N, C-alpha and C positions, 0 to 999 in steps of 0.2 A: 469320961474321963475325961483328960490328955493325955494330947501323946505330939514327941517330939522324936522326926524323921529326919536323917541327913544321907542322903539319893546322891554320887555321879549325875548329873542327869542328861550330861553334853562333852564330850569329850570331841576340839578337832584337830586332823593333820594339818599346816601346810607344806606347802612344797623343802621350805627348807628348812622339814622333822622339828620345826617344834612343831608341840601336844599345849595346845591348851583346855583345858577342865573347867566344867562349869560344876561346885556341890549345890545343889535344893537344901534349906534348910526351913521345914516348914509343923507346922502349928497346928493338931489338929485338938478337936475333941470333939466325942462320937466318936467321928469316918471323918465330920468336913473340915477341913483347909479354915482357923484359924488369918497367919501370916503363913507371909512365904520370902525368902530372901537367898543369894547371893554367897554362892565364892568362890572368886575364877580364882589362876593366875597358868602358871608356860612350866611344861618343858622344855626343856631344851637338850640342848644334841648330845650330850658328856658331861649331863649333872647325874650326880646318882639322883635314884625312882625306886630307891630302895625302901620304902617306905609309903612312895604310892596306893594309893584303890590296887587289888588286885588288875580290874582294867588297865587300866590306866600302866600299870606295871607290864601286861601283856603284850602290848600295843607299845613297849615304850621300848620293848623287848627282838621288834619285830620289826619298825622304826629307823633306830639310833644306826644300825652298823656301822662298819667303822666309816666306811667311804663317807658313812651323812655325815656323820661326827668329824670325820677331816676337815670337810669341803667345810664342813663350821666356822672352827678351831681359826682352816686359813682368812679366811672370809672376816672371824675377829679380827686379827693380828694386819690385814688388809687394813679394814676402819677407823683401830686403831691409831695409823699414820697419819689418818686425815687431821 
């Protein structure tokens, strides 16, 4: 029997508050992995994370404090001037 399994298999938090997420999509036949592919994305401080996986939401709630969001926005504004 073929089965498709999608899991968040890696979450990394960078010093500036970015959350890097990796999702693995596995195709299994009778429990044996036939193929695997990855999709990656980043959740930046201040991004809407309401549609993210529960693990990502929980981490973002802790990491994306107002102080972190303000610092990220200030840095972006500073970089836009360059």
